[in-house]
N, C-alpha and C positions, 0 to 999 in steps of 0.2 A: 708563706713560710711553710717549711716541712713540719708535719705534725707526727708525733710519736706517742704510742702507748708505753707503759712501763715495759722494759726489756726491748726497747727500740722497735716495736711493731708500728708500722706506718698506717695511720688512720686513713690517709688519703688514698691508699691502694687497697683498703680492705674490701673483700667481696661478701662479708657477712651481711645478712639482713639486719634491719634496725632491731627486730625482736631479739635475734641472737646476740647482737652487739650489747644490748642492754643486759642480757643474762650474763654475758662474760664480764661486764663491768661490775655487776653485783657480786659475782664470785671473786673477782679481783679485789674489790673493796673489803670483802670478808677476810681474805687472806693477806691483805696488805701489810698489817702490822707484823705478822709472823714472817712474811717474806723479807721485810726490811731488816728485822732482827737477824735473819739468816745471812742477808747480804753483808750486814755489818760484821758478823762473826767471820765470814770468809774474807772480807776486805781487810780487817784489822788484826788478822793473825790468829789462825787456828793452829792445829798441831802440824808439825812438819814444815818443810819448805824453808824459806828465808826467815831470819829473825822477825818476830811479830812487830808490826809498826805500831806507833802510838795510836790509841783510840782517842776520841774526843774526851772521854772520861778520864783516861789515864795520862793524857798530855798535861804537862805542867801548866798551871794557870798562868795567863799572860801577866807578867809583872811590868807595870809601867816604868819606863826609864825617865827619871826626872829631867826636864829640859834645863839646859844651862841658863843661868841668869843673864839676860842681855846687858850689854854695855849701857850705862846711863844715857838717856837720850831725851830730847824735848818731848813734852807730853803731846800725845795725839789721841783724841777721843774718837773711838771707832763706833760707827753705827752700821754693822755688817748687814747685808741683805738677808732675808729669811732663809734659813737653812744653811747659812755660810758657816756657822759655828755649831759644833755638836759637843755635848758633854761626853765624858768617857763612857758613861752608860749607854749613850746613843750610838757610839761608833760601831761600825760593822766589825765583826770578829771572824777571821779566817783561820781555820785549823786544817792543815793540809799535810798529806804524806805523798811524796814524789819519789818514784823509782826510775832512774835512768838506765836503760837496757840497750846494749849493743845488739843490732839485729842478727849478727852472725858471730858466734864465738865470744867468750868473756874472759879468757885467760890473760889477754893483753889488750891495750887500747889501740884500735885501728879505726880512725874516723871515716875511712873510705867504705866501711861496711854498713854505715848508717846507724841511726839511733831512734828509739822511741821512748816515750815517757808514760808510765802508768801512774795515774793521779787519783787520789781519794781526797775529797775536800768537804768540809763542813763549813757552812756560812751561816752565821747568826746575825740576822738583819733586823734592825729596828726601823719602823716607818717614821721618817723624819717630817712628814707633811701633816697638814691639818685635815686631810681627807682619807677615807678608807681606800685601801689598795686591793684590787681583785686579781692582780698578777704581779710577778716579780721578773725583771729582766736582768740577765747576766751577759757579760761580754767575754768572748774568746779572742784575744788579740792574735794568737798564733795563726788563726785563719785569715787574718789580714795580710800575712806574709805568704801563706800558701792556702788557698781556699779548701775548706773541708778537710784539713789535716787533723782535726779533732773528732774523735768518735766517742759519743756519750754512750755508756753501757748501763748506767743506773741513775735514777733520780728519785728523790723523796723529799717531801715537805712535812715537817712536824711528825716524822716517824711513819709516814704513809707513802707508799709508792705514788709517783706523780706522773701525769701526762706532761709533755713538753713539746714545744715547737722550735725549730731551728730555721733561720732565714736561709736564703739560697747559697751563700758562701760559708755558712757556719759560724759567722762572727757574733751572732746574737741569738740567745736562747731565752724563750719565754716560758715561765712556769705559771699556769693558771692556778689560783687558790680556790679551794672548795668552800672556804669561809673568808669574809673580808678581813683584811689586816687593819685594825683600827689605828688611829694616830697614836704613836708611841708603842704600838703592839710589836711583838717579836715573833719572827718566823725562823725556824731552823731548817736549812736547806742542805741536803746531802747529794753529792755528785760523785760518780766514778766516770773517768774518761781516759782515753788513750790519745796521746799526741805523737804523730809521726813527724819527726823533726825534719823540716825542710833543709836542704843544703843551701845555706845563705850566710853571707859574711856580715850581716847587719846585727841589730840588737836582739833578734830572736832567730837562732838557726845553728846548724852544725857546720863547722869549718875546720881547717887544719889546726887551729888554735884550741879547739875544744867545743863546748856547748855554751852559747850565750843564751841565757834564759830571761830576757827582759820581757815582762808582760806574760809570764808563764801561766799564772793561776786565773781561773774564772773569777771575775770580779763583778759586783753588782753595778749596773748602770746608774748614772746620776738620776735622782728623782727629787724634784723640787716642787714648789707650789704650782707649777705649770704641768706637772705630771712627769712621765718617764722621758728621758732623752735617749731616743733610739736611732739617732742619726748615724749614718754609715761612716766607717773609717775612710780617710783619703790617703793618697799616695805620697803626700809631702807633709812636712811639719811633724808635730807630735799630736796626733788626733785622739787625745785622751781628755777625760775629766777625772783625774785621780782624786778620790776621796781619802781623807785621813782615816786610817783604820788600824786595827791591831792584828798581828800575824803570829801564828806559831806554825813552823814548817819543819817537817822531818824529810831529809833528803838522803836517799841511798844511791850509791853509784860505785863504779870501779875505784878501788882504793888508790889507784895510780893517778887519779885526778887531784888537782889542788882546787879547793872551793873558796871562792870569794862571794860575799853576800852583803845585803843591806845592813845586817847586824853581825857582830862576831858570833861564832858558834858557841852555844852553851855547853855542848859536849860532842865528842867524836868517839865512835866505837868502830872497831875493825874486826871482821870475822872472815877469814880466808882472804879472798881478793876483793871483798866488798866492804865499803865503809858507810857509816850512817852519821850524818851531821844533824844536830838539832838546833834550831834557831828560834828566837822570839824577839819581836819588835813591836813597840807601842806607838800609836799616833804617827804613823808614817803613811805616805801617799801611795806607795807601791812596795812590793818586795821583789828584789832582783837577785838572781844567782848567776854566777859564771863558773862553769867547770872547766878548769884550765889544764891543758896537756903540756907536759915537759916545761913547766914554769917553776920559778922560784918566787918566794915572797920576801920583800925587803920592807921592814917597818921602821918608822921614825915618828917624831912629834913636831908639830908646828904650833907654837903658842898654846901648848897644852892639848892640842887636837891630835889624836892618833891617826896616822896615815899608813897605808900599806900599798906597795907597788907589786903587782902580779905580772911578771914578764920573764922572757928569756932574753938573750942578747948579752953584749959586752958591758962591762962595768961603766964605761964612759956614757953609754946610752942611758943606763939607769940613773947615773949621776946627773945628767942633763935634765931629765924629767923631774928628778928630786929637787934640783935647784930652782926650777921654774915653779914647782909646787910650793916650796918653802916661801918663795918671794910672794907669790900671788895669794896663797891662803893666809899668810901672815898679814898681808895688806888688808884683805877683806875682813878678817876677824877684828883688826884694829878699827876698821871703819864702821862695821855693823854690829859686832858682838859675836859670841860663841855659837857654834853649831850645836844642834840637839843630838847629833849622831855620835855614838861611841867611837866609831872609826869610819874613815873614808878610804875606800879601795879604788885604785886606779889600775884598770886591767887592759893590758895590751891585746888588741884584736885585729881582725882583718877588714873592718869596715873602712869606708872612704874618709870619714871624719871622726866624730865623737858623739857620745850620747850620755846624758846624765840620768841617774836614778838616785833615790835617797841613799846616801852613804856609799854610792858606787858610780864610777865613771868608766865608760868604755872609750879607749883612745886608740885610734888607728896606729898601726905599726910605723907608718911613715913619719910620725911626729915624735919618734924616740931617737932620731938621729941628730947629731950636732949640726949637720949641714942645714937642717930645717928648724933651727932654734927660734928664729924670728916668727915663723908660723906657729910653732908650739907655744910661744909666749902668748899669742893672741887666742889660739884655740883652747888650750888647757885652762887659761885664766877665765875664758868664757864659761867652760863647763864647771869650774870651781865656783864661779859666781852663781851658777844655777843651784848649787847646794844651798845657797841662801834664798835665791829667787826662783821658785818652782818647787823645791824640795822641802825647805824649812818653812817658807811662806808660800802657800799655794794660790793658784788662780786657775781659771778654766783655760787650758791650752787650746780648747776647741773654739771658744768664743772670744777670749781675751789674750791671745798669744802674745800680743804686743807688750803686755806687762812684763812677763818673765824674759822674753827674748830681747826686748828693748833694753831692759835693765842689765841683762847679762852682757849685751854688746857694749853698752855704755861703760859698764864697770871694767870690762877687759881693756878698753882704751884708756881709762883712767889709770889702770895698772901699768900700761905701757908708758904713760907719762911719768909715773912714779919711778920706774927703773931706768928710763932713758932721759927724756926731756920733753918739754912742751913742744918744741919744734919737731922732734922726731915723731911724736904722737900726731901732730897736725898733718904731717906728710903722709903718715900711714892711714889716717882717717880720710884724707882726700882720695887716696887710692881706693879705699873701701867704697866711697861714694861715687866713684867714676861711673858715668852712664846712668845714674839714678836721678829721676826727677821727683824729689820728695813731694812736691805739690800735687802730683798725680797719684800718690800712694796713700790710700785710705787704710791705715793699719788697724782700724777698729772692726773690720769685717770678720765674720766667722770663716773657718777654714774652707768650706765649699764655695765661698763667694769670691775667692781669688781666681784669676784667670788661669794661672799655672804656678809651678813651683818658683819661678823667677819673680813673679809678681808678689808671691808670699814673702820671699826672703827680702826683696827690696823694701817691702812695707813694714813687716813686724820686726825685722832686725835693724835695717838701716834707717828708714824714715822715723821709726819710733825712737831709736837711739839719738838721731839728729835733734829731735825735739828736746831730749834731755841735755844734749850739748848746748843748745840754745838757752835753756833754763840756767845752765851753769854760767853762761856769759851774762845773762840778765840779772840773776839772783845772787851769783857768787857760788863758788864751788863748796865752801864750807857750809853755807846755809842749805844748799841742796842736799849734801850728804847728811846734814842734821835731820832733814825731813825723811830721808831714806832710813836712817837709823831709827827714827820714831816709828816708821811704818813696820820695820822689822820687829821692833819690840812689841808693837800692838797686835801683830798678826802672826807671830811665831806659833807654829802648830795649828794655824787656821787658814781659811781660804779668803783672800781679799777679792772684793768685787771691783769691777771697773769704776763704779760710782765712788767707792771709798778711795781708790787709787787716784782718781781725778781730783777729788776733793783735797787730798793731801798736796798734790802738785800745784793746785791753783790757790793754795793758801788757807 
């Protein structure tokens, strides 16, 4: 791993003698508190320049959003694995200020000129384990899209400048602690960093549609009773272990952008051609933002759930997506219960397929056309099912991807049956399974254990969903959905383990 002193001085390349290094360390330690205060003043708004961003002290306190009461369901007594459930006091809190800056010129939006993000972030982390921690690991997902696109310019722990180490591609940052963090102890981490936006059509990147900011913020890696999970990202699937956490985010960008996010904005202010949005979300697994160019927003409700479409295009395209959304989301709410999100955004973008985040779905432009309605019915319903399975009820997408992907795939085909017929669904499902040998697909593997992306998709999507289809045949559809409704009620806002999931399915 690459090692850094405060102010990004590389230890590995230092030519100082050990004596001089120790002397510099003592000087740095003596000046650490004063330096961090100075950094904070500069970072969070001195005189002049852009309007001052919110400091950790001045940011509004995170106000929990009450989760909706789930639909009555059969009782399911959960015995979650250690660390699977955290109280509100134990949840990690992220307070972040993000500024999106066009590399050349700011008077109008020109995506061809490139963008970078200036981020200031405070992370309040509570040790959830029974052991002392001597370091804290954070992940930078943007560097999984383009290696080393994040440049860290400042780091502090508990008000003192901190050394840190970055791995080769910049996806993992390690902060050693000068004192152990006791079980239940709290560490306050401060980071400043720049993200040079990759030109990418996926969930994180700049494209002609705007800036897709999925996985933008530095987040604490998962730490359980076995220690820190520092495994690398992989090129397929969703290589995350999202923890439920609380977020307060201030976003500044060109006022010509339309912003969609995991939570509705609490306020918007405009000064000149710059706008600032302030967001707050409690007990969510990630916080996603999409800055959309030349889009309009279209809002409606489905069974009491607010939905917003962010898109350009003709009215018939918007109406088709709205119709599929109304049908699918209404079906899932009736089956499982209400979502805990105040609003669900569906954002048109340039990716090949779609991607879910809490309260936000990115949907490829190709699935907004009436000619592709049958594909949209399957794909959009799959992503809407993920709002229940993955976003509202969590699991480790790295180790237990079959839980949320198998459920979302199964639910999407049950929705197809609902709006068409059993025969239509069976034909579509047979096409889905063509060429797949389920007996050869072990869907319980961790992401790096799959041979390739095709092996992964055949296993965690198709083979895992086939098992649920078979349970539907043997147990009956209503009984199976009753169990899933019980699972949803028991683990809403929590992480379900593979052991709990299996115990539910096997009776």
